[in-house]
N, C-alpha and C positions, 0 to 999 in steps of 0.2 A: 504494500500500500504506500510505503514511503516514496516510491518512485512515481506516484501519480502526480499530475500537474496540480499546482496549488490553487489554480483558479477554476477548478471543476465544481461550479456551483449550479443549483437549479436555475433554469432559464429565467431571466429577470424581465420585467416590463410587462404591463398588462396586454398590450397588443402582440408582443412576441409570443406570450403564452397562449393567447387566443389563436394565433396563426398555427401554432403547433397542434393544438387540440382540434382545430377545424380540419387540418390536413389529415389527422388521424381519424376523425369522425367520417370524413368522406371515404377513406380507404375501407374502414370497418363497415360503414353503412352500405357501400357498394356490394361487399361480399354477402352481407345479410340479405339484401334484396335478391341477389342471384340465388341464394339458397332457398329463399321463399318461393321464387319462381319455379325452381326445380321441384319443390315439394308440391306446388299446385299442379304441375304437369304430371305428377305421379311417380317421379323417380326417387323421392324421399331420401336425400342424403343424410347421413347420420351426424355430420358436423355442421354446427351453426357457423363456426369460425375454423379456418384451416390453421395448421400449426405455424405456417409462415406468418399469417396475420396475427396470431397470438404472440409470436415472438416480437413482431413490430410493436404490438400493444405493450408488452412488458418493457421493451427498450425505451419507448417514449414516456410511458407513465413513470417508470423507474427513474428516468432522468429528471422529469418534472417534479417528482415527489409531491408533498402537500396533499391538497384535496383531490387532485387528479389521481394520485397513487392510491388513495383510500378507495376511490371508485373501483379501481382494478382489483384491490383486495376483496371487496364485497362481491365482485363478479366471479372471482375464483371459487367462492363457496357454493355457488348454485349448481347442484348436480343435475338439474332438469334442463338447463339451457346448453350445457357444454359437455363434450366428451371427456373422459378421464385424462386423456393425453393433453388436451388443451387446458383443462383445469390445473393439471400438475405444472404446466409451464407458467400459468398465471399465478400460481401459488408462490412462485419465487418472489413476488411482490410482498409477501407477508413478513419476511425478515431477511431477504437476501438481495435487497436493492443495491444498485451501484453505490459504492461507498465514497465518502470524501477523504481527502488526503490527511495524513497525520499532522502535517503542518497546520491545516485548518482546525483540526481538533484541538491541538495545543493552543492555538491562538484564542479560540472560544473559551477554553478552560481558564486561561490566564486573564482574559477580560472579565470573566464572571467571578472567579475565585481569588484573583490577585497574584497567582503564581502558576508556573507551568506544571503539567502532570508529574514530572520527575521529582518535584519538590513536595507536592501534596500527597503523593502515594509512594509506598515502598516499591511497588512495581505497577506499571501501567502498560498493557499490551498495545503495541502500535497497530495491530490488526483488529478490525471490527469483529465483535462477536455476533452482532446482528445489525442490519441496517434497514430502516423502515421509512415511513412517510414524513415524519418531522425531524428525526434525528437518528443517530446510530449509537450502538452500545459497545463499550469496551470493558473487557475484564481487567480488574485491578486489585491490588492488595493494600489495605491501610497499614499505617506504621505499627499498629498493634496486632497485625497478622490476620485481620478479618478479610475474607474474600468478598469483593463487592462488584457490582455492575454499574458502570458510569454511562449515563445517557447524555449525549452531547448534541445540541440542536444544530441543524444545518444553518450556516450564515445566510441571511437573506430570505429564509423560508417564511418569515412573518410577512414580508412584502409580497412574496409569491402567493401566499394564501389569500392575502387581501385582494390581489389582482384577480385570482380565480373566482373569489366571491363576488367581485364587481361584475365580472363577465357573466357569471351565472345569474346574478341579480337582475341584470339587464334582460336576460331571456325570460325570467319569471315575471318581471314587470310588464314586458311586452305581451306575454300570454294572458296575464291577468286582466289587461285592458280589453281583451276581446269579449270577455263574459264574466259576470259576477260569480257564476258557478266555477269558473276556472281560476279564481283568485287564490293563488298560493303564497301570497306575500308573508302571511303570518308564519307559515311552516318554514319558508325559506329563512326568515329572520331567526327562528328557533335553531335551525340547522347551522346557520352562519355563526350565531352567538356561541353555541356549544363548541364548534370547530375552532373558532378563534381563541377561545379560552384555553384550549389544549396547548397553546404556545407558551403559557406561563408554567414553568416547572415548579415554581414555589407553590402554586395552587395545586398542582398534581401531588406534591409531597403531603400537603394537608389532606387531600382526598384519600391518599393511600393510608394515612394514619387513621382516618375516620372509617375507611372500609375495613380495616383490620378489626375495629371494634364491632362492626356490623356482622362479621363472620365469626365472632368469638364463640358463639354457641355451636359452631360447626367445626369440630377439631380436625376433621379430615381435609379442611381447606387451610391454606396458608398465604398470608400477605407478607412480603419481605419488609424488613425494617428500613426506615428512611435514615440515612446518615446526614443529618441536618447541616453540620459544619462543612460538608463537601457538596452542598446543593445550593443552587441559585436560580435565577430566572431562566437560564438556558443550559444549566447543568443539573442533573439529578443523579444522586448516588444512592443506590439501594443495596441491601444485602443480596449477595449472589445466590441464586437458587440453582441447584444441580438437578439434572433430569432431562427429559425429552419433551419438546413442545408437542401438543396434541397432534399436529400434522405430521411430525416425525414418528411419534409413538405408534400411530395406526399402521405404519409401514412395517412394523416388527411382527405383524400377524398375531396379535394377542388373541387368546381364546375368549369365548363368550362371557365367562365369569369375570374376566378382567375388563372386558369392554362394558359390561353392565355396571361394574364398580365405578368406572370413570364416567359413564353416562349419568349415574346417580349423583356423582360429585358436581357435574355440570349443571344439573337441575337445581341442586342445593345452592350452588354459587350464584345462580341467576335469581331464583325466587326467594331464597332465604333472606338476603339483605333487603329485597323489595318489601316483603311482607312484614319484616321486623322493623326496619329502620327507614323505609320509604326511599331507598336508593338502589340503583342497578348499574352493573357494569355494561356500558352500552357500546363497547367495541369488541364484538364477540368472535373475531376471526381466530382460527385455531392456533396462530402463533402466540396468542396471549394467555394460553393455559398450558401449564407444565405438569407432566406426570413425574413425580419425584420418586427416588429409589425407595423411600420408606412407605410408599403407598398413598401419601397425601397428594392433593392437587395444589400446585402453586399458581397464584394469580399474578398477572403481569399487566403493566400499562394502565395507569389510573387516571389519565387525562380526561377520559370520557365518562367518568362516573357521573351519573345524573341523579340529582336529588329532586324529588317530586313534591308537589304541594299536598297538604293533607286532604284537600278536596278530591284529588286524583287517587290517592292511595286507599282511603277508607272504603269507597264503593268497590274498588278492585279487590280488596281483601274479602269483603262480603261475597262478591261474585265468585272468588276462588273457593271459599268454603261451601257455598251453596252448590257449586258444580261438583265438588268432592262428595257431597251428600246426595248427589244425583237428584236434586230438587229441580222443579221447573222454574226457570228464572224469569223475572219480569225484566226482560232484556232492554226494552226501550227506556224504562224508568232508570235502570242502573246506568245505561250509557249516558242519559241526560245528566244524571248526577255526577258522573265522571267529568262531564264538560262537553259532550257532543251537542251539536246543533243539528236538528232534523227538519228538512223542508219537504219531505215526502209525506203522503198520507200514512198515517200510523201503521195500518196493517202491512203495507208494502215495506216500510222501514223495518218493522219488527221481524218480518220474514227474512229479509236480507241479513240483518245482524245476527239473528238466531242461527242461520246457516254457517256464518263465520265461526261462531262459538262452538257449534256442533262439530265442525271439522277440526278446529284447534284442540278441542277437548277429548279427542279419541283416546289418547293414552291415559286419561284420567278415568275413563269408563271401562276400558277393556283390560283384562288380565288373563294371560300375558299379552304384551304388545310387542310387535316386531318392528324396530326402527330401521331394519335393513330393507323393508318394503314400504316404508313410510312415505305417503304422498301428501302430507299436510300442506306444505308450501305450494306444491303444484296445484292442488285442488282449490286452495284459497285464491291463488293467482287466476285460475280459470273462472272461479266464481266472480271475482272482480271484473275480469275481462268481459264476461257475458252480460254483466249488469253495470258497465262503466258509467253510462249516463245517469242512472239512478243513484249510484254511489257518490257522484259529484254533489248530490244534494244531502248527503250525510257527512258532516264534517267533525272529525275528532278535534279535541283541544290540541294546540301546538305541542305541549309537553309530551303528548302521547307518541310523537315521532320517535323519540329515543327509546321509549318502551317497546314499540314495534320493532325497532332495529335490534334490540337485545333479544327479544323472544323469537323473532324470525331467525336470527343468527343461531340461537340455541337449537331450534329445530333442524337447521342445516348441519350443525355439529353432531347432533344426535343421529342424524341420517348417515353422516360420515362414519361414526362409530359402528352403527348397524347392530346394536345389541338387542337381544330378545329377552324379555323377562317381565316381572310384575312391577311395571312402572306406576300403576295405580297406587301401590303401597309406598313408593318413593314420594309421590305427591302428597299422600296422607301424612307421611313423616314431616314433610316441609310444612304442611298446614298445621301440624301439632306444635310447631315452634311458636306460633302466634295463634292461640285459640280464638275461635270466632267470638 
């Protein structure tokens, strides 16, 4: 890495980044249209994207980092849209993006902590342990011998993220002007605010410490300790966790018992803190979960921890417990209490929302349930597609966006694990943490 050029930064400038994304969109869009045409003609190709296009996608989004790269990470998790080979290539964006030079790393550390890595740590690896959308991680050793992971933010990524958000905001604003039903400005603002907040590693350190308290009732989960005197706005030092990230662990061909254990931990890691403390880990890509040698699950990357309002959490808690008790839900009343606005006739809206909950709740009703054949995300997507115009008149509160991101990602990760077992009992265990 030391031989890399010192000026290898994410592309700067709003219009430069827009130009790169526009070119990539044309390339990808052209291939998707060709695939769609072939399917309509009856030839039904298996790949939405070719390996060549996926490689171009990885190269461009990896270079751009920031919000663009997060989009690629999310795309790599969807098993219904892409073949395993294409998803495997896109999965490189989860923690193997092109790294910045050590000279850049050293400069950021010195600017933030007042001294270069060689003075602040007994040992500091010049090679990145992982590289992702906002920064990269280096293995290091404190002077007292503790092993740590040091996340260093890419120089200029704050400006790049701002430019990406300005470009996306212009699109949202233009679409919103065409129709009141298409107005997505509140959702975009929620997404923008949450994403821009991830740039402050001091905030992430606070969120990590808070999340550790939220999972305290769950001893099979672990949040690494923050090293506060080696952390700042663009540098975050955490206790180093050993093990395999979820995306690497699944390649070791674990048996069903092991896959069920890890799937249970993922469910607990998502719903436990939400039901108990009203917060959720909202960046669920499989590089953020680590299977540790002692059997615990380590949680990583706390910049996207979302804390919800009591008005959102309380009705969702009741909905969760009523679903576990297999009661008939007053879906419309609960959704309105959560913050939904409904502009459809009530019977239509009730039927649409009830079907969403019926699909999503399959593992809470059936025992055993096989996540290897789970079609929850696909069926919900198809339900929304078939009823797209009517769903435009049912609007969730903006804070629900991060909840949907977390729970949708959980379903994708559980599908990746493909475990079969009594998941209803797992959800009952989580519900027991916070009695109705």
